[in-house]
KEKE-3310 file (N, C-alpha, C; in steps of 0.2 Angstrom, whole numbers, plus 5000, padded with zeros to 4 digits):
npx = (5075:5074:5085:5083:5093:5099:5089:5088:5100:5099:5088:5095:5102:5093:5093:5104:5103:5092:5085:5082:5066:5056:5040:5026:5011:5000:4988:4977:4984:4983:4985:4993:5001:5002:5004:5016:5025:5024:5031:5044:5047:5047:5058:5069:5070:5076:5070:5056:5039:5023:5008:4994:4980:4965:4953:4953:4955:4961:4971:4978:4983:4992:5001:5007:5014:5023:5030:5036:5044:5053:5058:5060:5061:5052:5036:5020:5004:4988:4973:4956:4945:4933:4938:4932:4923:4921:4918:4923:4937:4940:4938:4949:4960:4959:4962:4975:4981:4980:4989:5002:5015:5021:5022:5031:5029:5015:5006:4997:4986:4974:4960:4948:4942:4933:4923:4911:4897:4893:4888:4894:4888:4888:4886:4895:4904:4910:4922:4929:4929:4938:4950:4952:4944:4944:4957:4962:4956:4963:4975:4974:4969:4980:4990:4994:5002:5012:5019:5025:5036:5053:5062:5060:5046:5033:5021:5014:5004:4997:4992:4988:4998:5007:4998:4988:4974:4962:4950:4934:4924:4911:4907:4915:4915:4915:4903:4896:4904:4912:4918:4931:4937:4939:4951:4961:4954:4951:4964:4970:4961:4966:4980:4978:4971:4981:4989:4982:4982:4996:5000:4998:5008:5023:5033:5031:5033:5025:5019:5012:5010:5011:5010:5014:5010:5005:5002:4989:4975:4966:4966:4959:4946:4948:4948:4956:4962:4966:4974:4985:4991:4998:5013:5020:5025:5036:5029:5038:5048:5040:5037:5050:5052:5042:5045:5057:5052:5046:5056:5068:5079:5077:5065:5062:5055:5046:5053:5067:5076:5075:5083:5079:5079:5086:5102:5106:5113:5122:5120:5107:5095:5088:5070:5059:5046:5028:5026:5035:5047:5063:5063:5050:5041:5029:5025:5022:5023:5030:5030:5043:5049:5052:5049:5034:5029:5034:5023:5012:5015:5013:5000:4995:4999:4990:4978:4979:4981:4968:4961:4958:4964:4959:4945:4944:4948:4938:4926:4929:4930:4917:4910:4915:4910:4896:4895:4900:4895:4884)
npy = (4981:4978:4968:4952:4949:4962:4967:4959:4962:4975:4974:4967:4977:4985:4984:4990:5003:5010:5018:5009:5001:5003:5007:5000:4999:4986:4984:4972:4959:4946:4936:4931:4943:4954:4947:4940:4951:4958:4948:4948:4961:4959:4951:4958:4970:4980:4978:4978:4985:4980:4983:4974:4972:4963:4950:4937:4929:4917:4915:4926:4923:4913:4920:4929:4921:4915:4927:4930:4920:4923:4935:4938:4950:4959:4967:4962:4966:4962:4968:4964:4967:4973:4980:4986:4995:5012:5018:5009:5009:5021:5019:5010:5018:5028:5020:5016:5028:5032:5025:5026:5037:5040:5034:5024:5016:5013:5000:4994:4982:4976:4967:4959:4943:4944:4950:4955:4966:4970:4979:4988:4989:5003:5008:5008:5002:4986:4981:4992:4999:4992:4992:5006:5017:5014:5013:5026:5032:5026:5031:5045:5046:5041:5049:5061:5054:5048:5060:5063:5054:5051:5046:5036:5038:5032:5026:5012:5005:4991:4986:4990:4997:5005:5001:5010:5017:5025:5035:5034:5047:5048:5037:5034:5024:5013:5005:5002:5000:4991:4974:4972:4985:4988:4986:4995:5007:5007:5007:5019:5027:5025:5029:5043:5047:5045:5055:5067:5067:5067:5079:5087:5083:5083:5077:5064:5049:5040:5025:5016:5000:4987:4970:4959:4942:4933:4919:4920:4921:4928:4923:4912:4909:4908:4898:4882:4878:4890:4895:4887:4892:4903:4912:4912:4924:4919:4919:4922:4929:4940:4946:4950:4960:4969:4973:4980:4990:4997:5002:5006:5019:5022:5027:5041:5055:5070:5081:5089:5090:5078:5063:5047:5030:5014:5016:5017:5004:4992:4996:5001:5014:5030:5032:5036:5047:5049:5061:5062:5066:5063:5058:5063:5060:5053:5037:5026:5009:4994:4976:4973:4982:4994:5010:5016:5014:5026:5028:5026:5036:5047:5046:5048:5061:5068:5065:5072:5085:5087:5090:5079:5074:5083:5081:5068:5069:5077:5070:5059:5064:5068:5056:5051:5061:5059:5046:5047:5060:5063)
npz = (4930:4947:4954:4963:4972:4974:4981:4992:4998:5001:5011:5021:5026:5034:5048:5052:5047:5052:5067:5082:5085:5074:5069:5061:5052:5046:5035:5031:5033:5036:5028:5012:5003:5012:5024:5021:5020:5032:5040:5035:5039:5052:5053:5049:5056:5069:5085:5081:5080:5076:5070:5065:5054:5051:5047:5052:5067:5070:5060:5064:5076:5073:5065:5074:5082:5073:5069:5082:5083:5073:5077:5093:5100:5095:5094:5091:5086:5085:5077:5075:5062:5051:5037:5026:5030:5033:5045:5054:5050:5055:5069:5071:5068:5078:5089:5087:5087:5100:5106:5100:5096:5084:5067:5056:5044:5033:5027:5015:5009:5008:5001:4990:4984:4973:4959:4959:4960:4973:4988:5002:5019:5021:5009:4999:4984:4986:4982:4977:4990:4998:4990:4988:4995:5009:5011:5008:5018:5030:5027:5028:5041:5049:5045:5054:5063:5056:5051:5062:5063:5066:5057:5044:5033:5026:5014:5007:4995:4989:4973:4958:4952:4939:4929:4926:4919:4908:4917:4923:4926:4928:4936:4948:4958:4951:4949:4938:4928:4914:4916:4910:4911:4924:4931:4926:4928:4943:4947:4942:4950:4963:4962:4959:4970:4979:4975:4978:4992:4994:4990:5001:5010:5009:5016:5017:5008:4995:4988:4975:4970:4959:4962:4954:4948:4961:4971:4980:4992:4985:4972:4973:4967:4954:4939:4938:4927:4921:4931:4929:4918:4922:4927:4943:4955:4969:4985:4996:4990:4985:4998:5001:4991:4994:5006:5003:4995:5005:5012:5006:5000:4987:4984:4988:4998:4994:4999:4999:5009:5016:5018:5017:5020:5016:5011:4993:4982:4973:4959:4959:4956:4960:4960:4947:4949:4948:4942:4932:4936:4945:4962:4967:4976:4975:4968:4955:4953:4946:4946:4945:4953:4948:4941:4933:4915:4902:4894:4903:4913:4904:4902:4915:4917:4908:4914:4926:4921:4917:4928:4936:4948:4958:4956:4960:4973:4979:4976:4984:4997:4998:4999:5011:5019:5018:5023:5037:5042:5036)
capx = (5072:5079:5086:5081:5100:5100:5084:5090:5106:5096:5084:5099:5105:5088:5094:5110:5101:5087:5085:5078:5059:5052:5033:5022:5004:4999:4981:4975:4990:4982:4986:4995:5007:5003:5007:5023:5029:5025:5036:5050:5048:5049:5064:5074:5070:5078:5065:5050:5032:5019:5000:4991:4973:4962:4947:4954:4959:4965:4977:4982:4987:4998:5006:5010:5018:5028:5034:5039:5050:5058:5061:5057:5062:5047:5029:5015:4998:4982:4966:4951:4941:4931:4940:4928:4918:4924:4918:4928:4943:4941:4939:4955:4965:4959:4965:4982:4984:4980:4995:5008:5017:5023:5022:5035:5027:5008:5006:4990:4985:4967:4956:4942:4943:4927:4922:4904:4895:4890:4890:4895:4883:4889:4884:4901:4906:4915:4929:4932:4930:4944:4955:4953:4941:4946:4965:4963:4954:4968:4981:4972:4968:4986:4995:4997:5007:5017:5022:5030:5041:5059:5066:5057:5039:5031:5015:5014:4997:4998:4987:4989:5003:5009:4993:4983:4971:4957:4946:4927:4922:4904:4907:4921:4915:4915:4898:4893:4910:4913:4924:4938:4940:4939:4958:4964:4950:4953:4972:4970:4958:4971:4985:4976:4969:4987:4992:4979:4985:5003:5001:4998:5013:5029:5038:5030:5033:5019:5020:5006:5013:5008:5015:5015:5005:5007:4997:4986:4968:4963:4965:4955:4940:4950:4948:4963:4965:4969:4980:4991:4995:5001:5019:5019:5031:5035:5027:5043:5051:5035:5038:5056:5051:5038:5049:5061:5048:5044:5062:5073:5080:5075:5058:5062:5050:5047:5056:5074:5080:5074:5086:5077:5079:5092:5106:5106:5119:5121:5117:5100:5094:5082:5065:5055:5039:5022:5027:5040:5054:5065:5062:5044:5037:5024:5028:5018:5029:5028:5032:5050:5051:5054:5044:5029:5032:5033:5016:5008:5017:5010:4992:4994:5000:4984:4973:4980:4980:4961:4958:4955:4966:4954:4939:4944:4948:4931:4922:4931:4928:4910:4908:4916:4905:4890:4895:4901:4892:4878)
capy = (4977:4978:4960:4950:4949:4968:4968:4956:4966:4981:4972:4965:4983:4988:4984:4995:5009:5014:5017:5004:5002:5006:5006:4999:4996:4982:4983:4966:4956:4939:4931:4934:4948:4958:4943:4939:4957:4958:4943:4951:4967:4956:4947:4963:4977:4980:4979:4981:4985:4980:4982:4971:4972:4958:4947:4930:4928:4911:4917:4931:4919:4909:4924:4932:4916:4915:4933:4930:4916:4926:4940:4938:4956:4963:4967:4961:4967:4961:4970:4961:4972:4973:4987:4989:5000:5018:5019:5004:5011:5027:5016:5007:5023:5031:5015:5016:5035:5032:5021:5028:5044:5040:5028:5024:5013:5011:4995:4993:4976:4973:4966:4954:4939:4944:4956:4957:4973:4970:4985:4987:4992:5010:5010:5008:4996:4982:4980:4999:5001:4989:4994:5013:5021:5012:5014:5033:5034:5024:5036:5052:5045:5040:5054:5064:5050:5048:5066:5064:5050:5055:5044:5033:5040:5029:5023:5007:5003:4986:4985:4989:5002:5004:4998:5015:5018:5030:5035:5036:5052:5047:5031:5033:5018:5007:5000:5000:4999:4984:4971:4973:4991:4989:4987:5002:5013:5008:5009:5026:5030:5024:5034:5050:5048:5046:5061:5072:5067:5068:5087:5091:5080:5082:5074:5057:5046:5036:5020:5012:4995:4980:4964:4953:4937:4930:4914:4921:4919:4932:4919:4905:4908:4907:4891:4879:4878:4897:4896:4883:4895:4909:4912:4915:4926:4916:4923:4924:4935:4946:4949:4954:4965:4974:4977:4984:4996:5001:5004:5008:5026:5022:5030:5047:5060:5076:5086:5088:5089:5071:5057:5042:5024:5011:5018:5013:5001:4987:4999:5003:5021:5033:5030:5042:5048:5050:5068:5061:5068:5059:5060:5067:5058:5048:5033:5020:5005:4988:4970:4973:4987:5000:5015:5015:5016:5032:5029:5027:5043:5052:5046:5051:5068:5070:5065:5078:5091:5088:5091:5073:5074:5087:5078:5062:5071:5080:5064:5055:5068:5068:5050:5051:5065:5055:5040:5049:5066:5064)
capz = (4935:4953:4955:4970:4976:4977:4986:4999:5001:5004:5017:5026:5030:5037:5055:5054:5044:5055:5074:5085:5086:5069:5069:5055:5052:5040:5034:5027:5033:5039:5023:5006:5002:5018:5029:5019:5021:5039:5042:5033:5043:5059:5053:5048:5060:5076:5090:5078:5083:5070:5071:5058:5054:5047:5049:5055:5073:5070:5056:5067:5082:5070:5062:5079:5085:5069:5070:5088:5082:5069:5081:5099:5103:5092:5097:5085:5089:5080:5078:5071:5060:5044:5035:5021:5033:5035:5052:5057:5049:5060:5076:5072:5068:5084:5094:5086:5089:5107:5108:5097:5095:5077:5063:5050:5038:5033:5022:5013:5004:5009:4995:4990:4978:4969:4955:4959:4962:4980:4992:5009:5023:5020:5002:4994:4981:4991:4979:4978:4997:5000:4986:4988:5000:5016:5011:5009:5025:5034:5026:5031:5048:5052:5043:5059:5067:5051:5050:5068:5063:5065:5051:5038:5033:5019:5013:5002:4993:4984:4969:4950:4950:4932:4925:4926:4912:4908:4923:4921:4931:4930:4939:4952:4962:4946:4950:4932:4923:4912:4920:4907:4912:4931:4934:4924:4932:4950:4948:4942:4956:4969:4961:4959:4977:4983:4973:4981:4999:4994:4989:5008:5015:5006:5020:5017:5002:4993:4983:4973:4966:4956:4964:4949:4950:4967:4973:4987:4992:4980:4966:4975:4963:4947:4937:4939:4920:4920:4935:4926:4912:4924:4931:4949:4959:4975:4990:5000:4986:4986:5004:5001:4987:4997:5012:4999:4993:5011:5016:5002:4998:4980:4984:4993:4999:4989:5003:4998:5016:5019:5015:5021:5017:5016:5005:4987:4980:4967:4953:4960:4956:4963:4955:4944:4951:4944:4939:4927:4938:4950:4969:4967:4982:4974:4963:4952:4952:4944:4950:4945:4958:4944:4939:4928:4909:4900:4892:4909:4915:4900:4904:4922:4916:4905:4919:4931:4917:4916:4934:4939:4955:4962:4956:4964:4980:4980:4977:4990:5003:4998:5001:5018:5023:5017:5028:5044:5044:5032)
cpx = (5077:5079:5085:5088:5101:5095:5085:5096:5103:5092:5089:5102:5100:5090:5099:5108:5097:5087:5081:5070:5055:5045:5029:5015:5003:4991:4980:4981:4989:4983:4990:5001:5008:5006:5015:5028:5030:5030:5043:5052:5050:5056:5070:5075:5072:5072:5058:5044:5028:5012:4998:4984:4970:4956:4948:4958:4963:4971:4981:4986:4993:5003:5010:5015:5024:5033:5038:5045:5055:5062:5058:5057:5056:5041:5025:5008:4993:4976:4961:4946:4939:4933:4937:4924:4922:4924:4922:4935:4945:4942:4946:4961:4965:4963:4973:4985:4984:4986:5002:5009:5019:5023:5027:5033:5019:5008:4999:4989:4979:4964:4951:4943:4936:4926:4915:4903:4892:4892:4891:4889:4883:4887:4890:4902:4911:4922:4933:4933:4936:4950:4957:4950:4944:4954:4966:4961:4959:4974:4980:4972:4975:4992:4998:5003:5013:5022:5027:5035:5048:5064:5062:5049:5037:5025:5015:5007:4998:4991:4989:4994:5006:5004:4987:4980:4966:4952:4939:4924:4915:4902:4913:4921:4916:4909:4895:4898:4910:4919:4931:4941:4941:4946:4961:4960:4952:4960:4973:4967:4963:4976:4984:4974:4975:4990:4989:4981:4992:5005:5001:5004:5019:5034:5037:5030:5027:5021:5014:5010:5009:5013:5017:5009:5008:5001:4994:4979:4964:4962:4961:4949:4942:4951:4956:4966:4968:4975:4986:4994:4999:5008:5019:5026:5030:5033:5032:5047:5046:5036:5044:5055:5047:5041:5054:5058:5047:5050:5068:5073:5079:5069:5058:5056:5051:5050:5064:5078:5080:5078:5084:5077:5086:5096:5106:5113:5118:5118:5110:5100:5088:5076:5062:5048:5034:5022:5031:5047:5056:5064:5056:5040:5032:5026:5023:5023:5026:5031:5040:5053:5054:5048:5040:5032:5031:5026:5011:5009:5014:5003:4991:4994:4993:4978:4973:4979:4972:4957:4956:4958:4961:4947:4938:4944:4941:4926:4923:4929:4920:4907:4909:4911:4898:4889:4895:4897:4885:4871)
cpy = (4977:4970:4958:4950:4956:4970:4965:4959:4972:4979:4970:4971:4987:4989:4989:5002:5013:5013:5011:5006:5005:5003:5005:4997:4993:4981:4977:4961:4949:4934:4935:4938:4952:4953:4942:4945:4959:4954:4945:4957:4964:4954:4952:4969:4976:4982:4982:4981:4986:4979:4979:4970:4967:4955:4940:4930:4922:4912:4921:4928:4916:4914:4927:4927:4915:4921:4933:4925:4919:4932:4941:4945:4961:4962:4967:4961:4967:4965:4967:4966:4971:4980:4989:4994:5006:5019:5015:5006:5017:5024:5014:5012:5027:5026:5016:5023:5036:5029:5023:5035:5045:5034:5029:5021:5011:5007:4993:4987:4973:4972:4961:4950:4939:4951:4958:4964:4974:4977:4984:4990:5000:5013:5011:5002:4992:4982:4987:5001:4998:4991:5002:5017:5020:5014:5022:5035:5032:5029:5042:5052:5045:5045:5058:5061:5049:5054:5067:5059:5053:5052:5042:5035:5037:5025:5018:5005:4998:4985:4985:4994:5000:5002:5003:5016:5024:5030:5038:5041:5052:5041:5029:5026:5012:5002:4998:4998:4992:4981:4972:4980:4993:4990:4993:5008:5013:5009:5016:5030:5030:5029:5041:5052:5049:5053:5067:5072:5069:5076:5090:5088:5079:5078:5066:5055:5041:5031:5016:5007:4990:4975:4959:4948:4933:4925:4916:4919:4923:4929:4913:4904:4907:4900:4889:4879:4885:4898:4892:4887:4901:4907:4916:4918:4922:4921:4926:4930:4941:4949:4953:4960:4971:4977:4982:4991:5000:5004:5007:5016:5027:5027:5036:5051:5066:5082:5084:5087:5082:5066:5051:5036:5021:5013:5014:5010:4996:4990:5001:5011:5024:5033:5037:5042:5049:5057:5067:5063:5063:5062:5065:5065:5054:5044:5027:5015:4998:4982:4970:4979:4993:5004:5013:5017:5023:5033:5030:5034:5048:5052:5049:5059:5071:5070:5071:5084:5093:5089:5085:5072:5077:5084:5072:5064:5073:5074:5060:5058:5068:5062:5049:5055:5062:5050:5042:5055:5067:5062)
cpz = (4941:4955:4963:4975:4978:4982:4993:5002:5004:5011:5022:5029:5033:5045:5057:5051:5049:5063:5076:5086:5081:5070:5063:5056:5045:5040:5029:5027:5037:5034:5017:5007:5009:5024:5028:5021:5028:5042:5041:5037:5050:5059:5052:5052:5067:5081:5086:5082:5077:5073:5064:5059:5049:5050:5053:5061:5073:5066:5060:5073:5079:5068:5068:5082:5080:5069:5076:5087:5078:5072:5087:5102:5100:5096:5091:5088:5083:5082:5073:5069:5052:5041:5029:5023:5035:5042:5056:5056:5054:5067:5076:5072:5075:5090:5093:5088:5096:5110:5106:5096:5087:5074:5057:5044:5038:5026:5021:5008:5005:5002:4996:4984:4974:4965:4954:4961:4969:4983:4999:5013:5023:5013:4997:4991:4984:4988:4979:4985:4999:4996:4986:4994:5007:5016:5012:5016:5030:5033:5029:5039:5052:5050:5049:5063:5062:5050:5056:5068:5062:5060:5045:5039:5026:5019:5007:5001:4988:4980:4962:4948:4943:4927:4925:4919:4913:4915:4921:4927:4932:4934:4943:4956:4958:4948:4943:4926:4921:4915:4917:4909:4920:4933:4932:4928:4939:4951:4947:4948:4962:4968:4961:4966:4981:4981:4977:4989:4999:4993:4996:5012:5011:5010:5021:5010:5001:4987:4981:4968:4964:4958:4960:4951:4956:4969:4980:4986:4987:4973:4967:4970:4956:4945:4937:4932:4918:4924:4932:4921:4915:4927:4937:4952:4966:4981:4995:4996:4986:4992:5004:4997:4990:5003:5009:4998:4999:5014:5012:5000:4990:4979:4989:4993:4994:4993:5002:5004:5018:5014:5019:5017:5017:5010:4999:4986:4975:4961:4954:4960:4959:4958:4952:4946:4946:4940:4933:4929:4944:4957:4970:4973:4981:4968:4962:4950:4950:4948:4950:4950:4954:4942:4933:4921:4907:4897:4898:4912:4911:4901:4910:4921:4913:4910:4924:4927:4917:4923:4938:4946:4960:4962:4960:4971:4983:4981:4983:4997:5004:5001:5009:5022:5023:5023:5035:5046:5041:5035)
residu = (MET:VAL:SER:ILE:SER:ALA:ILE:ARG:SER:SER:ASN:SER:ARG:ILE:PHE:SER:THR:PHE:PRO:THR:GLY:LEU:VAL:ALA:VAL:PHE:VAL:GLY:ALA:THR:SER:GLY:ILE:GLY:GLU:ALA:THR:LEU:LYS:LYS:PHE:ALA:GLN:HIS:VAL:ASN:ASN:PRO:ARG:ALA:TYR:PHE:ILE:GLY:ARG:SER:GLN:GLU:ALA:ALA:ASP:ARG:ILE:VAL:ALA:GLU:CYS:GLN:THR:LEU:ASN:PRO:ARG:GLY:GLU:TYR:ILE:PHE:ARG:LYS:ALA:ASP:VAL:SER:LEU:ILE:ARG:VAL:VAL:ASP:ASP:VAL:CYS:GLU:GLU:ILE:LYS:ALA:LYS:GLU:LYS:SER:ILE:ASN:ILE:LEU:PHE:LEU:SER:CYS:GLY:VAL:PRO:SER:LEU:ASP:ARG:SER:ARG:THR:ALA:GLU:GLY:LEU:HIS:LEU:LEU:ALA:ALA:LEU:ASN:TYR:TYR:SER:ARG:ILE:ARG:PHE:ILE:THR:GLY:LEU:LEU:PRO:LEU:MET:ARG:GLN:ALA:PRO:SER:LEU:ARG:ARG:VAL:VAL:SER:VAL:GLY:GLY:GLY:GLY:HIS:GLU:ASP:GLU:LEU:ASP:ARG:THR:ASP:PHE:GLN:ALA:LEU:LYS:LEU:PRO:VAL:GLU:LYS:LEU:ARG:GLY:HIS:LEU:THR:SER:LEU:VAL:THR:LEU:GLY:LEU:GLU:ALA:VAL:ALA:GLN:THR:VAL:PRO:GLU:VAL:SER:PHE:ILE:HIS:ASP:TYR:PRO:GLY:THR:VAL:ARG:THR:LYS:LEU:LEU:ASP:ASN:MET:PRO:GLU:GLU:VAL:LEU:LYS:THR:LEU:THR:PHE:MET:PRO:ILE:ASP:GLU:SER:GLY:GLU:ARG:HIS:LEU:PHE:LEU:ALA:THR:SER:ALA:LYS:PHE:PRO:THR:ASN:ASN:GLU:ALA:ASP:VAL:MET:GLY:VAL:PRO:LEU:SER:ASP:GLY:VAL:GLU:VAL:ALA:VAL:GLY:THR:SER:GLY:ALA:MET:SER:SER:GLY:ILE:TYR:SER:VAL:GLY:ALA:ASP:CYS:GLU:SER:ALA:SER:LEU:ALA:VAL:LEU:LYS:LEU:LEU:SER:HIS:LEU:LYS:GLU:ARG:GLY:LEU:VAL:GLN:GLU:VAL:SER:GLN:HIS:THR:GLU:GLY:GLU:PHE:TYR:ARG:ILE:ILE:ASP:GLY)
# end
């Protein structure tokens, strides 16, 4: 486990490591982990510029004021949007691309506190739309700007990293899947979707992480008697850990010429990627900020050997074509 002291030490060196004016996009940052990480980004970066997307203007106004207090030299730009809709994602990406030449960090933590099988207006399973489809669409939409970044280039998707399980290729959207299989299926869907994208951009690093149990709005519908049995990670620590994931050299790209991130210290080592090798550019990471277990890496290897990366990619592109062009 990467200790919180090592993480805070790394975060304290962000200001001196990177050039001024890092640009980050936070999707789903008007509460919870996204908000906490956005605030840490504001606190530690020299002249930060952050776009954050969510559904609550009231929450956004509060967050902008709090970020300006943390770092008045930063710029904090809110875009109200329902990012479960692919067409809306495209609109947001176009707006950002019209304003920016490069992006350093894309942080994705949008979600829904429901396990029902409701669909979006575009016909996607709402849970899967927020956890997977819209995230992949943001990544592919903003990759041209990420490739132009002169220093840090990283994508962090908050979900179930390290909890991958078998993927049902007959039900990618998980519309009929039993509830007990949802997490493992959707986690693998995200990781394999990231694998497909990462194959085209070795100069960008990708992290799919599990944040641990954090008291956010996603747990509001959970019975209180269940909540009392859980051990929670403090939201402030979660923000620190996720900023570390977004900025540490522990998670390098697959391009050997790139050495990006806050230099390692305090016994922290380069992470093992989903390929089973160090510095592979894509990482499945647990709440301890360490790589997935050997058992999970073996499972991912089997999924890849069976051609699931290509199947997931083809399915995803098919859904996007149906929504946008069909």
